[in-house]
C-alpha positions in Angstrom: -54.1 7.9 29.1 -56.4 5.4 27.4 -54.8 2.3 26.0 -54.7 2.1 22.2 -57.6 0.3 20.6 -55.5 -2.5 19.2 -54.9 -3.8 22.7 -58.5 -4.8 23.0 -59.5 -8.4 22.6 -60.6 -8.6 18.9 -63.3 -11.1 20.1 -64.7 -8.7 22.7 -68.5 -9.2 22.9 -70.5 -6.2 24.3 -74.1 -6.3 25.4 -76.0 -3.0 25.5 -78.9 -3.2 27.9 -80.9 0.0 27.4 -84.7 -0.3 27.7 -85.5 3.3 26.4 -85.7 3.1 22.6 -84.6 6.6 21.8 -81.5 6.3 24.0 -80.8 2.8 22.7 -80.8 4.0 19.1 -78.5 6.9 20.1 -76.0 4.6 21.7 -76.2 2.2 18.8 -75.3 5.0 16.4 -72.4 6.0 18.6 -71.2 2.5 19.1 -71.2 1.7 15.4 -69.0 4.8 14.7 -66.3 3.6 17.2 -63.1 2.3 15.7 -63.0 -0.6 18.2 -62.6 -4.3 17.2 -65.7 -5.5 19.1 -69.0 -7.1 18.4 -72.1 -5.6 20.0 -75.7 -6.8 20.5 -78.6 -4.8 21.9 -81.3 -6.0 24.3 -83.9 -4.2 26.4 -83.9 -6.6 29.4 -80.9 -7.6 31.4 -82.9 -10.7 32.4 -82.1 -12.0 28.9 -79.3 -14.3 30.2 -78.8 -15.8 26.8 -77.5 -12.5 25.6 -74.9 -12.4 28.3 -73.5 -15.9 27.6 -70.6 -14.8 25.4 -70.4 -11.3 26.7 -67.3 -9.7 28.2 -68.7 -6.2 28.7 -72.2 -5.2 29.7 -73.4 -1.6 29.4 -76.6 -1.0 31.3 -78.7 2.0 32.1 -81.9 2.2 34.1 -81.5 -1.5 35.3 -79.1 -0.2 37.9 -81.8 1.8 39.6 -83.4 -1.4 40.9 -81.7 -4.1 43.0 -79.7 -6.7 40.9 -81.5 -10.0 41.2 -79.6 -13.0 42.5 -79.6 -14.8 39.1 -78.0 -11.9 37.3 -75.5 -11.3 40.2 -74.4 -14.9 40.0 -74.0 -14.7 36.3 -71.9 -11.5 36.5 -69.7 -13.0 39.2 -69.3 -16.5 37.6 -68.2 -15.0 34.3 -66.3 -12.0 35.7 -68.3 -9.8 33.4 -67.3 -6.1 33.2 -70.1 -3.7 33.7 -70.3 -0.1 32.7 -73.4 1.8 34.0 -74.9 4.8 32.2 -76.6 7.1 34.7 -78.5 10.3 34.8 -77.3 13.1 37.0 -80.3 12.7 39.4 -80.0 8.9 39.5 -79.2 7.1 42.8 -77.6 3.8 41.8 -78.9 0.8 43.7 -76.1 -0.3 46.1 -76.2 -3.9 45.0 -75.2 -2.8 41.6 -72.1 -0.9 42.8 -70.4 -4.1 43.8 -70.6 -5.3 40.2 -69.8 -2.0 38.4 -66.4 -1.3 36.7 -67.3 2.2 35.8 -70.0 5.0 35.6 -70.7 7.2 32.7 -73.2 10.1 33.0 -75.6 10.5 30.0 -74.7 14.2 30.1 -71.1 13.2 29.2 -72.0 10.6 26.6 -70.3 11.2 23.2 -68.6 8.8 20.9 -65.2 9.7 22.3 -66.2 9.4 26.0 -68.0 6.1 25.3 -64.8 4.8 23.6 -62.7 6.0 26.5 -65.0 4.3 29.0 -64.9 1.0 27.1 -61.1 1.1 26.9 -60.7 1.9 30.6 -63.1 -0.8 31.8 -61.5 -3.5 29.6 -58.0 -2.5 30.7 -59.1 -3.0 34.3 -59.3 0.7 35.2 -62.3 1.9 37.1 -64.0 4.6 34.9 -65.9 7.6 36.3 -67.0 10.3 33.9 -66.5 14.0 34.8 -70.1 14.7 35.7 -70.3 11.7 38.1 -67.0 12.7 39.7 -68.3 16.3 40.3 -71.5 15.2 42.1 -70.0 15.2 45.6 -69.1 18.9 45.3 -72.1 20.1 43.3 -75.0 18.3 45.1 -75.5 19.1 48.8 -76.7 16.5 51.2 -80.5 16.3 51.6 -81.8 18.5 54.4 -82.4 16.7 57.6 -80.0 13.9 56.9 -77.5 13.4 59.7 -74.2 11.4 59.6 -75.7 8.2 61.0 -78.5 8.2 58.5 -76.1 8.7 55.6 -73.6 6.2 56.9 -76.4 3.5 57.1 -76.7 3.9 53.3 -73.0 3.0 52.7 -71.8 -0.5 53.2 -68.1 -1.2 52.6 -66.8 -4.8 52.4 -63.9 -5.9 54.6 -61.5 -5.5 51.6 -62.8 -2.0 50.9 -62.3 -1.1 54.6 -58.8 -2.4 54.5 -57.9 -0.4 51.4 -59.6 2.7 52.7 -57.6 2.6 55.9 -54.3 2.1 54.1 -55.2 5.1 51.8 -55.9 7.1 54.9 -52.4 6.3 56.1 -51.0 7.8 53.0 -50.1 4.7 51.0 -50.1 4.7 47.3 -51.9 2.1 45.2 -48.7 0.2 44.7 -48.0 0.2 48.5 -51.5 -0.9 49.2 -51.1 -3.8 46.7 -47.9 -4.9 48.5 -49.5 -4.6 51.9 -52.5 -6.7 51.0 -50.7 -9.0 48.5 -53.0 -8.2 45.7 -52.4 -6.7 42.2 -52.2 -3.0 41.7 -55.1 -3.3 39.2 -57.1 -4.9 41.9 -56.4 -2.0 44.2 -57.4 0.5 41.6 -60.7 -1.3 41.1 -61.4 -1.3 44.9 -60.5 2.3 45.1 -62.9 3.1 42.3 -65.7 1.3 44.0 -65.0 3.1 47.3 -65.2 6.5 45.4 -68.5 5.5 43.9 -70.0 4.3 47.1 -68.9 7.4 49.0 -69.8 9.6 46.0 -66.4 11.3 46.0 -64.2 12.3 43.0 -60.8 11.5 44.7 -59.1 9.5 47.5 -58.6 12.5 49.8 -62.3 13.4 49.8 -63.2 9.8 50.2 -61.2 9.6 53.4 -62.8 12.8 54.7 -66.3 11.6 53.9 -65.6 8.2 55.5 -64.5 9.9 58.7 -67.5 12.2 58.7 -69.8 9.1 58.3 -68.0 7.3 61.1 -66.8 4.6 58.7 -63.2 5.3 59.4 -61.4 6.3 62.6 -58.0 7.9 62.3 
């Protein structure tokens, strides 16, 4: 369940990075209708670092289809900026962006209430994946001719993600994983969300199955 709006930081600064004018105007209209205590600014280029200076949440769209440049990556890491990425159903998010993402929202799911829910989730430390994004692994078949080794080469898990995935495969809950690795439960939830996004799976069970199929995990 989403946290109530009054738990948000009243000084929350949001930067919307949406190059397409029509889509930007649409999101602007939705954003201004939300009953959230936040301040938003709108830019067309994520390279505008000045816009990110005071931001706590970045909502980006087509930028995520290209590799994140080192300068932007350093900025996101240095300021621990939360990033929500708007994607089209046919989009393939560039892997370098996935490491910075705190959630994915499909344009097909975008409505004022889903945008509000995504913002609340991301700011509360919950990894957000909208319904259409979550369904992709069961509705979109693998491309013909791709074998396991080819698909595995497209997925890169960090050492921490591999640790979490193995403990999940052993049947541990998020709380148990947090205790095993001496990290917070919120930290585990974020890592699990990133694993689901990288493996394009809607839940932990399918993520483990996919990882085994790709040779990323041996049970």
